[in-house]
C-alpha positions in Angstrom: 37.7 -15.2 -65.9 35.5 -14.6 -68.8 33.0 -17.2 -70.1 35.2 -18.3 -73.0 38.6 -17.8 -71.3 39.2 -21.6 -71.2 39.5 -21.6 -75.0 42.8 -19.7 -74.6 44.1 -21.1 -71.4 47.2 -23.3 -72.0 46.4 -25.4 -68.9 43.0 -26.3 -70.3 44.4 -27.9 -73.4 44.7 -31.7 -73.9 47.9 -33.2 -75.1 48.1 -35.6 -78.1 48.7 -38.5 -75.6 45.2 -37.8 -74.1 43.7 -38.5 -77.5 45.5 -41.5 -78.9 43.8 -44.8 -79.5 43.0 -46.7 -76.3 42.2 -43.5 -74.3 38.8 -42.4 -73.3 36.7 -39.6 -71.8 37.5 -39.1 -68.1 34.4 -38.3 -66.0 36.5 -37.5 -62.9 40.0 -36.1 -63.1 41.8 -36.4 -59.7 44.4 -33.9 -58.5 47.8 -34.5 -60.0 49.7 -32.0 -57.8 51.9 -32.2 -54.7 49.1 -33.6 -52.5 49.2 -36.9 -54.4 52.6 -37.6 -53.1 51.4 -37.3 -49.5 47.7 -38.0 -49.4 47.7 -38.3 -45.6 48.4 -34.5 -45.5 45.2 -33.6 -47.4 42.8 -31.8 -45.1 40.2 -30.7 -47.7 39.0 -32.3 -50.9 37.1 -30.0 -53.3 35.0 -31.3 -56.2 34.3 -28.7 -58.9 33.6 -28.3 -62.6 34.7 -26.1 -65.5 36.7 -22.9 -65.1 36.2 -23.0 -61.3 38.9 -25.6 -61.2 41.5 -23.2 -62.7 40.4 -20.4 -60.4 40.7 -22.7 -57.3 44.2 -23.9 -58.5 45.4 -20.4 -58.7 44.1 -19.5 -55.3 45.5 -22.7 -53.7 48.9 -21.9 -55.1 48.7 -18.3 -53.9 47.8 -19.5 -50.4 50.6 -22.1 -50.5 48.1 -24.9 -49.6 49.2 -27.4 -52.4 49.8 -30.1 -49.8 46.6 -29.7 -47.8 43.9 -29.1 -50.4 43.2 -31.6 -53.2 41.0 -30.5 -56.1 39.1 -33.1 -58.2 37.4 -32.1 -61.5 34.0 -33.5 -62.4 33.8 -33.4 -66.2 30.4 -34.8 -66.7 27.5 -34.0 -64.4 24.0 -35.6 -64.4 21.2 -34.7 -62.1 20.3 -38.4 -61.5 23.9 -39.7 -61.2 23.7 -41.9 -64.3 27.0 -40.5 -65.6 28.9 -42.4 -62.8 27.4 -45.8 -63.7 29.5 -48.1 -66.0 
């Protein structure tokens, strides 16, 4: 992937439902794939940011590991952890 490839990637786009009144910024975005239906089958949980998420998703699908690997996106990173405090 190139540095600006996310600008053209359909999977990286937000829907209008994500931007309506009453919604907010998500600091963590949990996996919404097959592994959420059977969380007891998850063997690995990967935290990542940015375009790495889409690369990991592609590899996980290629390896047919959708049920055993969960990927959670961290959308805001702070070196002192302040971003996770409410």
